[in-house]
C-alpha angles and dihedrals in degrees: 000000000000112000091224094053115136109183136164123203122187112216095168129013105171128100130216102010138001117260136196139187139093092286089064100042099108103046096028136227108246120115127242116322126134127180117205122190120202107184106305096342127096127210129181122204113204131356103236120145090287089072092078093065092039089056093050091051092050093050090050090050094049097244110173103177130043140161118220118198126191122210087193139318108256110138098261091057099046107028094099096055098092088051095050098117093203093072091064096054115091091207094060129088117209123184110199119200135189139157107167094093094045108161094009106063135356124235090250093051091049093051094043093051093047095048098051140079134317089027095043131016097241139031128243090264086084089066112099100186120099101259116192115191117213122192122193141171122244104260094040120125111226127206106190093167136008111290096009114114121185121186115200129210135180112242130207101260133124107275091007132276132209123238115205130208108195115199121191132156094348092308130107136210117187122202109201108175147149096025139138121210127215110235111255094011130099111214110231089210091060092044092052091047092051099039109135090338117167088215130013118191107201138186104255099164095138145032118237091253089059097048098087091057092050101039108149096023090108103244141112144207139253089238093060092038095056090048089055090047091054092047093047097046092242114173101206130019126201121201104221142171092044116201110259091237094053109111127208089257093053094045091049090056091045089052092052092049091049091049091052088055096040119013094207093061127112137163110248117234135193114277093012115146122206124189113215 
């Protein structure tokens, strides 16, 4: 593996709830989970249902050390955690990071409450991996490994969500989800996150004509996201957090419409790999 590798793999691209069926085969049905490789190091962002497959792949590849970052802990972003095989292996080290509940609940408390009865049959004491819990404040800059710099931001989402700007080897990936935009306004936080990014991954749950019905749900649109990308000088733009009802045909049309507005746009799909 090249030491300057900067690679993104989408293990889950849906929002709200996993889906299955032939109408979702191309883009996939797993919820939010993104693997980012910086050189030899692996990081996972969000523990949606895609985390199960990500964990199996890591075990098969002999990965011994991984950082797991939460944007927030709504069900679709955390449901895969108890099925992340790595946490049951004594030889593996997992650093788990969160900042969205800063001052309300620690990362360790969040995980211990989620993996416990009555929500799950067993408690985290069954986990044999070394799990290190890392709390941070939105606005902190994190350095999980040498050369990796991660800037953190609080996004406009019910209960809070963290946006991450990952900087490695002179390149940038921006994770901008979950977030709701205000019509007619361009959030300076999102613009700062996305500024000159090589890749921005953005919450595109809705179309603009759907936003009024879902005001307050905490999500955005590809139309607004591509406008932000143009303003921020972003190079590539990934539509992410697809609505669970959005079929392959509908997402394909959404992708074409987004590309007409911003040529560097694409709709993320399960198992897709992007070199940064």
